All heavy atoms as a GROMACS GRO file, in nm:
protein
  639
    1MET      N    1   9.281  12.098  13.870
    1MET     CA    2   9.377  12.077  13.762
    1MET      C    3   9.308  11.997  13.652
    1MET      O    4   9.253  11.891  13.677
    1MET     CB    5   9.499  12.001  13.813
    1MET     CG    6   9.599  11.973  13.704
    1MET     SD    7   9.727  11.854  13.742
    1MET     CE    8   9.815  11.933  13.872
    2ILE      N    9   9.311  12.048  13.533
    2ILE     CA   10   9.249  11.982  13.420
    2ILE      C   11   9.358  11.912  13.340
    2ILE      O   12   9.458  11.974  13.301
    2ILE     CB   13   9.173  12.082  13.332
    2ILE    CG1   14   9.060  12.146  13.412
    2ILE    CG2   15   9.120  12.015  13.207
    2ILE    CD1   16   8.988  12.256  13.339
    3LEU      N   17   9.338  11.784  13.314
    3LEU     CA   18   9.435  11.707  13.237
    3LEU      C   19   9.414  11.734  13.088
    3LEU      O   20   9.302  11.758  13.043
    3LEU     CB   21   9.421  11.558  13.264
    3LEU     CG   22   9.457  11.512  13.405
    3LEU    CD1   23   9.436  11.361  13.417
    3LEU    CD2   24   9.599  11.547  13.439
    4PRO      N   25   9.521  11.726  13.010
    4PRO     CA   26   9.507  11.744  12.866
    4PRO      C   27   9.431  11.626  12.804
    4PRO      O   28   9.421  11.519  12.863
    4PRO     CB   29   9.652  11.749  12.816
    4PRO     CG   30   9.731  11.682  12.921
    4PRO     CD   31   9.658  11.703  13.050
    5SER      N   32   9.381  11.647  12.686
    5SER     CA   33   9.309  11.542  12.615
    5SER      C   34   9.407  11.442  12.554
    5SER      O   35   9.528  11.469  12.544
    5SER     CB   36   9.222  11.602  12.504
    5SER     OG   37   9.305  11.657  12.404
    6CYS      N   38   9.356  11.329  12.510
    6CYS     CA   39   9.439  11.229  12.441
    6CYS      C   40   9.501  11.290  12.316
    6CYS      O   41   9.616  11.262  12.283
    6CYS     CB   42   9.356  11.107  12.406
    6CYS     SG   43   9.304  11.009  12.549
    7LYS      N   44   9.425  11.375  12.248
    7LYS     CA   45   9.476  11.440  12.127
    7LYS      C   46   9.595  11.528  12.161
    7LYS      O   47   9.696  11.527  12.089
    7LYS     CB   48   9.364  11.523  12.063
    7LYS     CG   49   9.406  11.593  11.936
    7LYS     CD   50   9.290  11.671  11.877
    7LYS     CE   51   9.334  11.744  11.751
    7LYS     NZ   52   9.223  11.820  11.693
    8ASP      N   53   9.588  11.603  12.270
    8ASP     CA   54   9.699  11.689  12.312
    8ASP      C   55   9.823  11.606  12.344
    8ASP      O   56   9.935  11.642  12.308
    8ASP     CB   57   9.660  11.773  12.433
    8ASP     CG   58   9.550  11.873  12.404
    8ASP    OD1   59   9.538  11.914  12.286
    8ASP    OD2   60   9.477  11.909  12.498
    9VAL      N   61   9.804  11.494  12.412
    9VAL     CA   62   9.916  11.407  12.448
    9VAL      C   63   9.978  11.348  12.323
    9VAL      O   64  10.100  11.347  12.307
    9VAL     CB   65   9.871  11.297  12.546
    9VAL    CG1   66   9.982  11.195  12.568
    9VAL    CG2   67   9.827  11.357  12.678
   10ALA      N   68   9.894  11.300  12.232
   10ALA     CA   69   9.944  11.240  12.108
   10ALA      C   70  10.023  11.342  12.026
   10ALA      O   71  10.128  11.310  11.970
   10ALA     CB   72   9.828  11.184  12.026
   11GLN      N   73   9.976  11.464  12.020
   11GLN     CA   74  10.047  11.568  11.946
   11GLN      C   75  10.181  11.599  12.011
   11GLN      O   76  10.282  11.614  11.942
   11GLN     CB   77   9.962  11.695  11.935
   11GLN     CG   78   9.846  11.682  11.840
   11GLN     CD   79   9.757  11.805  11.839
   11GLN    OE1   80   9.765  11.890  11.927
   11GLN    NE2   81   9.670  11.811  11.739
   12ALA      N   82  10.184  11.607  12.142
   12ALA     CA   83  10.310  11.634  12.213
   12ALA      C   84  10.409  11.521  12.190
   12ALA      O   85  10.529  11.546  12.169
   12ALA     CB   86  10.284  11.654  12.362
   13LEU      N   87  10.362  11.399  12.192
   13LEU     CA   88  10.450  11.284  12.169
   13LEU      C   89  10.501  11.284  12.025
   13LEU      O   90  10.619  11.259  12.000
   13LEU     CB   91  10.377  11.154  12.200
   13LEU     CG   92  10.353  11.125  12.347
   13LEU    CD1   93  10.254  11.010  12.364
   13LEU    CD2   94  10.484  11.095  12.419
   14SER      N   95  10.414  11.312  11.930
   14SER     CA   96  10.451  11.310  11.789
   14SER      C   97  10.548  11.423  11.755
   14SER      O   98  10.638  11.405  11.674
   14SER     CB   99  10.328  11.321  11.701
   14SER     OG  100  10.244  11.209  11.721
   15ARG      N  101  10.529  11.538  11.816
   15ARG     CA  102  10.617  11.653  11.791
   15ARG      C  103  10.750  11.637  11.863
   15ARG      O  104  10.846  11.705  11.831
   15ARG     CB  105  10.552  11.782  11.839
   15ARG     CG  106  10.444  11.836  11.749
   15ARG     CD  107  10.405  11.978  11.790
   15ARG     NE  108  10.379  11.992  11.932
   15ARG     CZ  109  10.258  11.997  11.988
   15ARG    NH1  110  10.151  11.988  11.912
   15ARG    NH2  111  10.244  12.011  12.117
   16GLY      N  112  10.754  11.552  11.964
   16GLY     CA  113  10.877  11.533  12.040
   16GLY      C  114  10.896  11.634  12.150
   16GLY      O  115  11.006  11.649  12.204
   17ASP      N  116  10.791  11.707  12.186
   17ASP     CA  117  10.805  11.805  12.294
   17ASP      C  118  10.728  11.763  12.420
   17ASP      O  119  10.687  11.846  12.500
   17ASP     CB  120  10.762  11.944  12.247
   17ASP     CG  121  10.614  11.955  12.217
   17ASP    OD1  122  10.544  11.853  12.220
   17ASP    OD2  123  10.568  12.068  12.189
   18PHE      N  124  10.715  11.634  12.439
   18PHE     CA  125  10.645  11.581  12.556
   18PHE      C  126  10.715  11.622  12.685
   18PHE      O  127  10.649  11.654  12.784
   18PHE     CB  128  10.638  11.427  12.548
   18PHE     CG  129  10.564  11.363  12.660
   18PHE    CD1  130  10.426  11.360  12.661
   18PHE    CD2  131  10.632  11.304  12.766
   18PHE    CE1  132  10.356  11.300  12.764
   18PHE    CE2  133  10.563  11.244  12.870
   18PHE     CZ  134  10.424  11.241  12.869
   19ASP      N  135  10.847  11.625  12.685
   19ASP     CA  136  10.923  11.658  12.806
   19ASP      C  137  10.972  11.802  12.805
   19ASP      O  138  11.069  11.834  12.874
   19ASP     CB  139  11.042  11.562  12.820
   19ASP     CG  140  10.998  11.421  12.852
   19ASP    OD1  141  10.900  11.405  12.926
   19ASP    OD2  142  11.061  11.326  12.802
   20GLU      N  143  10.908  11.887  12.729
   20GLU     CA  144  10.946  12.028  12.724
   20GLU      C  145  10.832  12.114  12.775
   20GLU      O  146  10.719  12.070  12.786
   20GLU     CB  147  10.984  12.067  12.581
   20GLU     CG  148  11.104  11.992  12.527
   20GLU     CD  149  11.134  12.023  12.383
   20GLU    OE1  150  11.064  12.107  12.324
   20GLU    OE2  151  11.226  11.961  12.330
   21GLY      N  152  10.863  12.238  12.803
   21GLY     CA  153  10.762  12.331  12.851
   21GLY      C  154  10.771  12.349  13.001
   21GLY      O  155  10.866  12.305  13.067
   22SER      N  156  10.670  12.412  13.056
   22SER     CA  157  10.669  12.439  13.200
   22SER      C  158  10.654  12.310  13.279
   22SER      O  159  10.608  12.208  13.227
   22SER     CB  160  10.554  12.535  13.234
   22SER     OG  161  10.430  12.468  13.220
   23TRP      N  162  10.690  12.315  13.405
   23TRP     CA  163  10.680  12.196  13.490
   23TRP      C  164  10.534  12.154  13.503
   23TRP      O  165  10.504  12.035  13.510
   23TRP     CB  166  10.743  12.220  13.627
   23TRP     CG  167  10.669  12.321  13.711
   23TRP    CD1  168  10.689  12.455  13.716
   23TRP    CD2  169  10.561  12.294  13.800
   23TRP    NE1  170  10.601  12.515  13.800
   23TRP    CE2  171  10.520  12.417  13.855
   23TRP    CE3  172  10.495  12.179  13.839
   23TRP    CZ2  173  10.416  12.427  13.946
   23TRP    CZ3  174  10.391  12.189  13.930
   23TRP    CH2  175  10.353  12.312  13.983
   24LEU      N  176  10.440  12.251  13.501
   24LEU     CA  177  10.298  12.218  13.514
   24LEU      C  178  10.248  12.145  13.389
   24LEU      O  179  10.174  12.046  13.400
   24LEU     CB  180  10.217  12.345  13.537
   24LEU     CG  181  10.068  12.326  13.565
   24LEU    CD1  182  10.049  12.236  13.688
   24LEU    CD2  183  10.000  12.459  13.586
   25ARG      N  184  10.291  12.189  13.272
   25ARG     CA  185  10.252  12.121  13.147
   25ARG      C  186  10.305  11.979  13.146
   25ARG      O  187  10.234  11.885  13.113
   25ARG     CB  188  10.306  12.198  13.026
   25ARG     CG  189  10.277  12.130  12.894
   25ARG     CD  190  10.341  12.207  12.777
   25ARG     NE  191  10.314  12.140  12.652
   25ARG     CZ  192  10.389  12.044  12.599
   25ARG    NH1  193  10.497  12.003  12.662
   25ARG    NH2  194  10.357  11.989  12.484
   26ARG      N  195  10.433  11.961  13.182
   26ARG     CA  196  10.493  11.828  13.185
   26ARG      C  197  10.421  11.739  13.285
   26ARG      O  198  10.394  11.622  13.258
   26ARG     CB  199  10.642  11.837  13.218
   26ARG     CG  200  10.724  11.901  13.109
   26ARG     CD  201  10.874  11.887  13.132
   26ARG     NE  202  10.916  11.913  13.267
   26ARG     CZ  203  10.964  12.028  13.314
   26ARG    NH1  204  10.976  12.131  13.234
   26ARG    NH2  205  11.001  12.040  13.440
   27LEU      N  206  10.387  11.795  13.400
   27LEU     CA  207  10.315  11.718  13.503
   27LEU      C  208  10.179  11.673  13.452
   27LEU      O  209  10.140  11.557  13.467
   27LEU     CB  210  10.299  11.802  13.630
   27LEU     CG  211  10.217  11.738  13.741
   27LEU    CD1  212  10.289  11.616  13.796
   27LEU    CD2  213  10.191  11.839  13.851
   28ARG      N  214  10.106  11.763  13.388
   28ARG     CA  215   9.974  11.728  13.334
   28ARG      C  216   9.983  11.619  13.228
   28ARG      O  217   9.903  11.525  13.227
   28ARG     CB  218   9.906  11.851  13.278
   28ARG     CG  219   9.859  11.947  13.383
   28ARG     CD  220   9.798  12.070  13.323
   28ARG     NE  221   9.747  12.158  13.426
   28ARG     CZ  222   9.711  12.282  13.406
   28ARG    NH1  223   9.719  12.333  13.284
   28ARG    NH2  224   9.667  12.355  13.503
   29LEU      N  225  10.079  11.632  13.138
   29LEU     CA  226  10.096  11.530  13.034
   29LEU      C  227  10.131  11.395  13.095
   29LEU      O  228  10.074  11.292  13.058
   29LEU     CB  229  10.205  11.573  12.934
   29LEU     CG  230  10.172  11.688  12.841
   29LEU    CD1  231  10.297  11.734  12.766
   29LEU    CD2  232  10.063  11.650  12.743
   30ARG      N  233  10.222  11.395  13.191
   30ARG     CA  234  10.263  11.269  13.254
   30ARG      C  235  10.149  11.208  13.335
   30ARG      O  236  10.133  11.085  13.336
   30ARG     CB  237  10.384  11.292  13.343
   30ARG     CG  238  10.509  11.317  13.260
   30ARG     CD  239  10.628  11.344  13.346
   30ARG     NE  240  10.744  11.372  13.261
   30ARG     CZ  241  10.853  11.429  13.303
   30ARG    NH1  242  10.866  11.465  13.429
   30ARG    NH2  243  10.953  11.451  13.220
   31LEU      N  244  10.071  11.290  13.402
   31LEU     CA  245   9.956  11.238  13.477
   31LEU      C  246   9.854  11.175  13.383
   31LEU      O  247   9.797  11.070  13.412
   31LEU     CB  248   9.889  11.348  13.560
   31LEU     CG  249   9.957  11.383  13.691
   31LEU    CD1  250   9.891  11.505  13.753
   31LEU    CD2  251   9.954  11.265  13.786
   32HIS      N  252   9.831  11.241  13.270
   32HIS     CA  253   9.738  11.186  13.173
   32HIS      C  254   9.786  11.049  13.124
   32HIS      O  255   9.709  10.953  13.119
   32HIS     CB  256   9.719  11.280  13.053
   32HIS     CG  257   9.626  11.224  12.950
   32HIS    ND1  258   9.494  11.262  12.941
   32HIS    CD2  259   9.644  11.129  12.855
   32HIS    CE1  260   9.436  11.194  12.843
   32HIS    NE2  261   9.527  11.112  12.788
   33VAL      N  262   9.914  11.040  13.089
   33VAL     CA  263   9.970  10.912  13.041
   33VAL      C  264   9.962  10.807  13.151
   33VAL      O  265   9.936  10.690  13.124
   33VAL     CB  266  10.115  10.932  12.992
   33VAL    CG1  267  10.183  10.799  12.967
   33VAL    CG2  268  10.115  11.016  12.865
   34PHE      N  269   9.980  10.848  13.276
   34PHE     CA  270   9.973  10.754  13.388
   34PHE      C  271   9.834  10.692  13.402
   34PHE      O  272   9.821  10.573  13.430
   34PHE     CB  273  10.012  10.826  13.518
   34PHE     CG  274  10.008  10.738  13.639
   34PHE    CD1  275  10.108  10.644  13.659
   34PHE    CD2  276   9.906  10.749  13.732
   34PHE    CE1  277  10.105  10.561  13.771
   34PHE    CE2  278   9.902  10.667  13.843
   34PHE     CZ  279  10.002  10.573  13.862
   35VAL      N  280   9.730  10.771  13.379
   35VAL     CA  281   9.594  10.720  13.399
   35VAL      C  282   9.528  10.668  13.270
   35VAL      O  283   9.427  10.598  13.278
   35VAL     CB  284   9.501  10.826  13.464
   35VAL    CG1  285   9.553  10.865  13.600
   35VAL    CG2  286   9.484  10.948  13.375
   36CYS      N  287   9.584  10.700  13.156
   36CYS     CA  288   9.522  10.663  13.028
   36CYS      C  289   9.600  10.549  12.962
   36CYS      O  290   9.711  10.569  12.914
   36CYS     CB  291   9.515  10.784  12.936
   36CYS     SG  292   9.441  10.749  12.775
   37TYR      N  293   9.539  10.433  12.957
   37TYR     CA  294   9.603  10.315  12.900
   37TYR      C  295   9.637  10.336  12.752
   37TYR      O  296   9.744  10.297  12.706
   37TYR     CB  297   9.512  10.193  12.917
   37TYR     CG  298   9.561  10.071  12.846
   37TYR    CD1  299   9.666   9.997  12.897
   37TYR    CD2  300   9.503  10.029  12.726
   37TYR    CE1  301   9.713   9.884  12.833
   37TYR    CE2  302   9.549   9.916  12.661
   37TYR     CZ  303   9.654   9.844  12.714
   37TYR     OH  304   9.701   9.734  12.650
   38VAL      N  305   9.549  10.397  12.678
   38VAL     CA  306   9.569  10.416  12.534
   38VAL      C  307   9.690  10.507  12.509
   38VAL      O  308   9.776  10.476  12.425
   38VAL     CB  309   9.441  10.474  12.468
   38VAL    CG1  310   9.465  10.506  12.322
   38VAL    CG2  311   9.326  10.377  12.483
   39CYS      N  312   9.699  10.616  12.582
   39CYS     CA  313   9.813  10.707  12.564
   39CYS      C  314   9.942  10.645  12.613
   39CYS      O  315  10.048  10.671  12.556
   39CYS     CB  316   9.786  10.840  12.635
   39CYS     SG  317   9.660  10.940  12.551
   40ARG      N  318   9.933  10.564  12.717
   40ARG     CA  319  10.052  10.493  12.766
   40ARG      C  320  10.105  10.399  12.659
   40ARG      O  321  10.225  10.393  12.632
   40ARG     CB  322  10.016  10.418  12.894
   40ARG     CG  323  10.134  10.375  12.976
   40ARG     CD  324  10.098  10.333  13.118
   40ARG     NE  325   9.983  10.247  13.130
   40ARG     CZ  326   9.867  10.281  13.188
   40ARG    NH1  327   9.850  10.404  13.236
   40ARG    NH2  328   9.768  10.196  13.195
   41ARG      N  329  10.015  10.328  12.591
   41ARG     CA  330  10.055  10.239  12.481
   41ARG      C  331  10.112  10.318  12.364
   41ARG      O  332  10.211  10.280  12.304
   41ARG     CB  333   9.936  10.155  12.434
   41ARG     CG  334   9.883  10.054  12.532
   41ARG     CD  335   9.969   9.934  12.537
   41ARG     NE  336   9.983   9.884  12.401
   41ARG     CZ  337  10.005   9.760  12.369
   41ARG    NH1  338  10.019   9.671  12.462
   41ARG    NH2  339  10.018   9.723  12.244
   42TYR      N  340  10.048  10.430  12.332
   42TYR     CA  341  10.096  10.512  12.220
   42TYR      C  342  10.235  10.567  12.251
   42TYR      O  343  10.322  10.566  12.163
   42TYR     CB  344   9.998  10.627  12.194
   42TYR     CG  345  10.036  10.711  12.074
   42TYR    CD1  346  10.031  10.659  11.946
   42TYR    CD2  347  10.077  10.842  12.091
   42TYR    CE1  348  10.067  10.735  11.837
   42TYR    CE2  349  10.113  10.919  11.982
   42TYR     CZ  350  10.108  10.865  11.855
   42TYR     OH  351  10.144  10.941  11.746
   43LYS      N  352  10.258  10.611  12.374
   43LYS     CA  353  10.390  10.660  12.414
   43LYS      C  354  10.495  10.550  12.399
   43LYS      O  355  10.605  10.573  12.348
   43LYS     CB  356  10.387  10.711  12.558
   43LYS     CG  357  10.517  10.773  12.604
   43LYS     CD  358  10.500  10.829  12.745
   43LYS     CE  359  10.622  10.904  12.793
   43LYS     NZ  360  10.739  10.825  12.814
   44ALA      N  361  10.460  10.428  12.440
   44ALA     CA  362  10.554  10.316  12.426
   44ALA      C  363  10.583  10.287  12.279
   44ALA      O  364  10.697  10.257  12.242
   44ALA     CB  365  10.496  10.192  12.494
   45GLN      N  366  10.482  10.296  12.193
   45GLN     CA  367  10.501  10.273  12.050
   45GLN      C  368  10.592  10.380  11.989
   45GLN      O  369  10.681  10.348  11.909
   45GLN     CB  370  10.367  10.270  11.978
   45GLN     CG  371  10.283  10.150  12.012
   45GLN     CD  372  10.141  10.160  11.958
   45GLN    OE1  373  10.100  10.263  11.908
   45GLN    NE2  374  10.067  10.052  11.972
   46ILE      N  375  10.571  10.506  12.025
   46ILE     CA  376  10.654  10.615  11.974
   46ILE      C  377  10.798  10.595  12.018
   46ILE      O  378  10.892  10.611  11.939
   46ILE     CB  379  10.600  10.752  12.022
   46ILE    CG1  380  10.465  10.784  11.959
   46ILE    CG2  381  10.701  10.863  11.997
   46ILE    CD1  382  10.470  10.816  11.813
   47GLU      N  383  10.818  10.558  12.144
   47GLU     CA  384  10.954  10.534  12.194
   47GLU      C  385  11.019  10.417  12.123
   47GLU      O  386  11.138  10.421  12.092
   47GLU     CB  387  10.951  10.512  12.346
   47GLU     CG  388  10.918  10.638  12.423
   47GLU     CD  389  10.891  10.614  12.570
   47GLU    OE1  390  10.876  10.496  12.611
   47GLU    OE2  391  10.883  10.713  12.643
   48PHE      N  392  10.942  10.312  12.093
   48PHE     CA  393  10.994  10.197  12.020
   48PHE      C  394  11.040  10.236  11.880
   48PHE      O  395  11.149  10.200  11.837
   48PHE     CB  396  10.887  10.088  12.013
   48PHE     CG  397  10.928   9.967  11.934
   48PHE    CD1  398  11.013   9.872  11.990
   48PHE    CD2  399  10.883   9.948  11.806
   48PHE    CE1  400  11.052   9.761  11.918
   48PHE    CE2  401  10.921   9.837  11.732
   48PHE     CZ  402  11.005   9.743  11.789
   49VAL      N  403  10.959  10.313  11.812
   49VAL     CA  404  10.994  10.358  11.676
   49VAL      C  405  11.118  10.448  11.682
   49VAL      O  406  11.208  10.435  11.598
   49VAL     CB  407  10.875  10.431  11.610
   49VAL    CG1  408  10.917  10.503  11.483
   49VAL    CG2  409  10.763  10.333  11.583
   50ASN      N  410  11.124  10.538  11.779
   50ASN     CA  411  11.240  10.627  11.791
   50ASN      C  412  11.368  10.548  11.817
   50ASN      O  413  11.473  10.578  11.760
   50ASN     CB  414  11.218  10.730  11.901
   50ASN     CG  415  11.118  10.836  11.860
   50ASN    OD1  416  11.092  10.857  11.743
   50ASN    ND2  417  11.060  10.902  11.959
   51ARG      N  418  11.361  10.446  11.904
   51ARG     CA  419  11.478  10.362  11.930
   51ARG      C  420  11.521  10.290  11.802
   51ARG      O  421  11.640  10.282  11.770
   51ARG     CB  422  11.450  10.260  12.040
   51ARG     CG  423  11.468  10.315  12.180
   51ARG     CD  424  11.469  10.204  12.284
   51ARG     NE  425  11.358  10.111  12.273
   51ARG     CZ  426  11.239  10.125  12.330
   51ARG    NH1  427  11.214  10.231  12.404
   51ARG    NH2  428  11.145  10.035  12.317
   52GLY      N  429  11.424  10.237  11.729
   52GLY     CA  430  11.455  10.169  11.604
   52GLY      C  431  11.519  10.261  11.503
   52GLY      O  432  11.614  10.222  11.434
   53MET      N  433  11.471  10.382  11.493
   53MET     CA  434  11.528  10.478  11.399
   53MET      C  435  11.670  10.515  11.438
   53MET      O  436  11.756  10.532  11.352
   53MET     CB  437  11.441  10.605  11.390
   53MET     CG  438  11.305  10.580  11.328
   53MET     SD  439  11.315  10.512  11.162
   53MET     CE  440  11.385  10.648  11.074
   54ARG      N  441  11.697  10.525  11.568
   54ARG     CA  442  11.833  10.554  11.613
   54ARG      C  443  11.927  10.439  11.576
   54ARG      O  444  12.039  10.462  11.530
   54ARG     CB  445  11.837  10.576  11.764
   54ARG     CG  446  11.827  10.721  11.804
   54ARG     CD  447  11.862  10.743  11.950
   54ARG     NE  448  11.790  10.661  12.043
   54ARG     CZ  449  11.666  10.686  12.089
   54ARG    NH1  450  11.602  10.792  12.047
   54ARG    NH2  451  11.609  10.606  12.175
   55VAL      N  452  11.881  10.317  11.596
   55VAL     CA  453  11.963  10.201  11.562
   55VAL      C  454  11.993  10.198  11.413
   55VAL      O  455  12.107  10.177  11.371
   55VAL     CB  456  11.894  10.069  11.606
   55VAL    CG1  457  11.961   9.948  11.546
   55VAL    CG2  458  11.891  10.060  11.757
   56VAL      N  459  11.891  10.222  11.332
   56VAL     CA  460  11.910  10.221  11.187
   56VAL      C  461  12.003  10.334  11.143
   56VAL      O  462  12.091  10.314  11.059
   56VAL     CB  463  11.773  10.233  11.114
   56VAL    CG1  464  11.791  10.262  10.967
   56VAL    CG2  465  11.694  10.106  11.135
   57SER      N  466  11.988  10.450  11.201
   57SER     CA  467  12.072  10.564  11.159
   57SER      C  468  12.217  10.546  11.203
   57SER      O  469  12.307  10.601  11.140
   57SER     CB  470  12.016  10.695  11.215
   57SER     OG  471  12.031  10.700  11.355
   58GLU      N  472  12.241  10.470  11.309
   58GLU     CA  473  12.378  10.449  11.357
   58GLU      C  474  12.442  10.325  11.295
   58GLU      O  475  12.562  10.302  11.313
   58GLU     CB  476  12.378  10.436  11.509
   58GLU     CG  477  12.337  10.563  11.580
   58GLU     CD  478  12.312  10.543  11.728
   58GLU    OE1  479  12.322  10.428  11.775
   58GLU    OE2  480  12.282  10.642  11.796
   59ALA      N  481  12.365  10.246  11.222
   59ALA     CA  482  12.418  10.122  11.164
   59ALA      C  483  12.516  10.154  11.052
   59ALA      O  484  12.501  10.252  10.979
   59ALA     CB  485  12.304  10.037  11.110
   60LYS      N  486  12.614  10.067  11.040
   60LYS     CA  487  12.711  10.083  10.933
   60LYS      C  488  12.650  10.031  10.802
   60LYS      O  489  12.572   9.937  10.803
   60LYS     CB  490  12.838  10.006  10.964
   60LYS     CG  491  12.912  10.059  11.084
   60LYS     CD  492  13.037   9.978  11.110
   60LYS     CE  493  13.109  10.030  11.231
   60LYS     NZ  494  13.227   9.951  11.263
   61ALA      N  495  12.691  10.091  10.694
   61ALA     CA  496  12.644  10.047  10.563
   61ALA      C  497  12.708   9.912  10.530
   61ALA      O  498  12.822   9.886  10.565
   61ALA     CB  499  12.681  10.149  10.457
   62PRO      N  500  12.633   9.822  10.465
   62PRO     CA  501  12.691   9.693  10.430
   62PRO      C  502  12.802   9.709  10.325
   62PRO      O  503  12.812   9.811  10.258
   62PRO     CB  504  12.573   9.615  10.373
   62PRO     CG  505  12.475   9.718  10.331
   62PRO     CD  506  12.496   9.836  10.421
   63ALA      N  507  12.883   9.605  10.314
   63ALA     CA  508  12.992   9.606  10.215
   63ALA      C  509  12.933   9.625  10.075
   63ALA      O  510  12.819   9.583  10.048
   63ALA     CB  511  13.069   9.475  10.223
   64PRO      N  512  13.008   9.686   9.984
   64PRO     CA  513  12.956   9.712   9.849
   64PRO      C  514  12.910   9.586   9.776
   64PRO      O  515  12.814   9.591   9.699
   64PRO     CB  516  13.074   9.776   9.776
   64PRO     CG  517  13.165   9.825   9.883
   64PRO     CD  518  13.142   9.741  10.003
   65ASP      N  519  12.976   9.474   9.800
   65ASP     CA  520  12.938   9.351   9.730
   65ASP      C  521  12.841   9.264   9.810
   65ASP      O  522  12.814   9.150   9.774
   65ASP     CB  523  13.062   9.271   9.694
   65ASP     CG  524  13.137   9.222   9.818
   65ASP    OD1  525  13.121   9.283   9.925
   65ASP    OD2  526  13.210   9.123   9.806
   66PHE      N  527  12.785   9.320   9.916
   66PHE     CA  528  12.695   9.244  10.002
   66PHE      C  529  12.575   9.189   9.926
   66PHE      O  530  12.539   9.073   9.939
   66PHE     CB  531  12.648   9.329  10.121
   66PHE     CG  532  12.544   9.263  10.206
   66PHE    CD1  533  12.581   9.165  10.296
   66PHE    CD2  534  12.410   9.298  10.195
   66PHE    CE1  535  12.485   9.103  10.376
   66PHE    CE2  536  12.315   9.236  10.273
   66PHE     CZ  537  12.353   9.138  10.364
   67GLN      N  538  12.512   9.274   9.848
   67GLN     CA  539  12.391   9.233   9.775
   67GLN      C  540  12.422   9.119   9.678
   67GLN      O  541  12.349   9.021   9.671
   67GLN     CB  542  12.331   9.351   9.701
   67GLN     CG  543  12.200   9.318   9.634
   67GLN     CD  544  12.136   9.439   9.567
   67GLN    OE1  545  12.196   9.547   9.561
   67GLN    NE2  546  12.016   9.422   9.517
   68ALA      N  547  12.532   9.130   9.605
   68ALA     CA  548  12.569   9.024   9.509
   68ALA      C  549  12.598   8.893   9.581
   68ALA      O  550  12.554   8.786   9.537
   68ALA     CB  551  12.689   9.067   9.428
   69ARG      N  552  12.670   8.899   9.694
   69ARG     CA  553  12.701   8.777   9.770
   69ARG      C  554  12.574   8.714   9.827
   69ARG      O  555  12.558   8.592   9.828
   69ARG     CB  556  12.799   8.807   9.882
   69ARG     CG  557  12.940   8.836   9.833
   69ARG     CD  558  13.038   8.856   9.946
   69ARG     NE  559  12.989   8.962  10.034
   69ARG     CZ  560  13.014   8.970  10.164
   69ARG    NH1  561  13.087   8.880  10.224
   69ARG    NH2  562  12.967   9.068  10.235
   70LEU      N  563  12.482   8.798   9.873
   70LEU     CA  564  12.357   8.747   9.928
   70LEU      C  565  12.274   8.679   9.819
   70LEU      O  566  12.221   8.569   9.840
   70LEU     CB  567  12.277   8.862   9.991
   70LEU     CG  568  12.144   8.826  10.055
   70LEU    CD1  569  12.165   8.728  10.170
   70LEU    CD2  570  12.072   8.950  10.104
   71ILE      N  571  12.266   8.739   9.703
   71ILE     CA  572  12.191   8.678   9.592
   71ILE      C  573  12.255   8.546   9.552
   71ILE      O  574  12.184   8.447   9.529
   71ILE     CB  575  12.182   8.776   9.473
   71ILE    CG1  576  12.091   8.893   9.510
   71ILE    CG2  577  12.132   8.706   9.347
   71ILE    CD1  578  12.090   9.006   9.411
   72ASP      N  579  12.388   8.541   9.547
   72ASP     CA  580  12.457   8.416   9.514
   72ASP      C  581  12.423   8.307   9.614
   72ASP      O  582  12.396   8.193   9.576
   72ASP     CB  583  12.609   8.437   9.510
   72ASP     CG  584  12.654   8.513   9.386
   72ASP    OD1  585  12.574   8.522   9.290
   72ASP    OD2  586  12.767   8.563   9.387
   73LYS      N  587  12.424   8.341   9.742
   73LYS     CA  588  12.396   8.240   9.845
   73LYS      C  589  12.251   8.194   9.839
   73LYS      O  590  12.221   8.077   9.863
   73LYS     CB  591  12.429   8.295   9.983
   73LYS     CG  592  12.576   8.299  10.010
   73LYS     CD  593  12.604   8.339  10.152
   73LYS     CE  594  12.755   8.340  10.172
   73LYS     NZ  595  12.791   8.352  10.312
   74LEU      N  596  12.160   8.287   9.810
   74LEU     CA  597  12.019   8.251   9.808
   74LEU      C  598  11.982   8.168   9.684
   74LEU      O  599  11.889   8.088   9.688
   74LEU     CB  600  11.932   8.377   9.814
   74LEU     CG  601  11.935   8.453   9.946
   74LEU    CD1  602  11.857   8.582   9.934
   74LEU    CD2  603  11.878   8.368  10.059
   75THR      N  604  12.053   8.191   9.574
   75THR     CA  605  12.020   8.118   9.451
   75THR      C  606  12.104   7.995   9.431
   75THR      O  607  12.078   7.917   9.341
   75THR     CB  608  12.037   8.212   9.329
   75THR    OG1  609  12.170   8.262   9.326
   75THR    CG2  610  11.937   8.326   9.336
   76LYS      N  611  12.204   7.976   9.513
   76LYS     CA  612  12.291   7.858   9.501
   76LYS      C  613  12.213   7.733   9.543
   76LYS      O  614  12.151   7.729   9.647
   76LYS     CB  615  12.413   7.875   9.591
   76LYS     CG  616  12.513   7.763   9.576
   76LYS     CD  617  12.622   7.781   9.681
   76LYS     CE  618  12.752   7.811   9.614
   76LYS     NZ  619  12.862   7.818   9.712
   77ARG      N  620  12.219   7.634   9.459
   77ARG     CA  621  12.149   7.510   9.489
   77ARG      C  622  12.252   7.406   9.530
   77ARG      O  623  12.353   7.388   9.466
   77ARG     CB  624  12.070   7.460   9.369
   77ARG     CG  625  11.961   7.556   9.332
   77ARG     CD  626  11.884   7.503   9.214
   77ARG     NE  627  11.795   7.607   9.166
   77ARG     CZ  628  11.664   7.600   9.176
   77ARG    NH1  629  11.608   7.496   9.228
   77ARG    NH2  630  11.590   7.698   9.130
   78GLU      N  631  12.220   7.337   9.635
   78GLU     CA  632  12.313   7.234   9.685
   78GLU      C  633  12.254   7.097   9.670
   78GLU      O  634  12.143   7.072   9.666
   78GLU     CB  635  12.347   7.260   9.830
   78GLU     CG  636  12.424   7.389   9.845
   78GLU     CD  637  12.457   7.416   9.991
   78GLU    OE1  638  12.447   7.326  10.074
   78GLU    OE2  639  12.492   7.528  10.018
   0.00000   0.00000   0.00000
């Protein structure tokens, strides 16, 4: 069994099809990530960015006057 290269793993992670395809392809990709520290770190970074993007996309928009109130608070001298 030949494992995919780091480039192949990075492309699969970036395209979002890491968990798609045949069971053999998924197994090879997962085995590579298991033994390769660099790809394991890259996978964790991609997952972190994806979680952050989900949080940002689900966040509610601030109140219309939020920016004005924030500027007032930041420039107010006490």
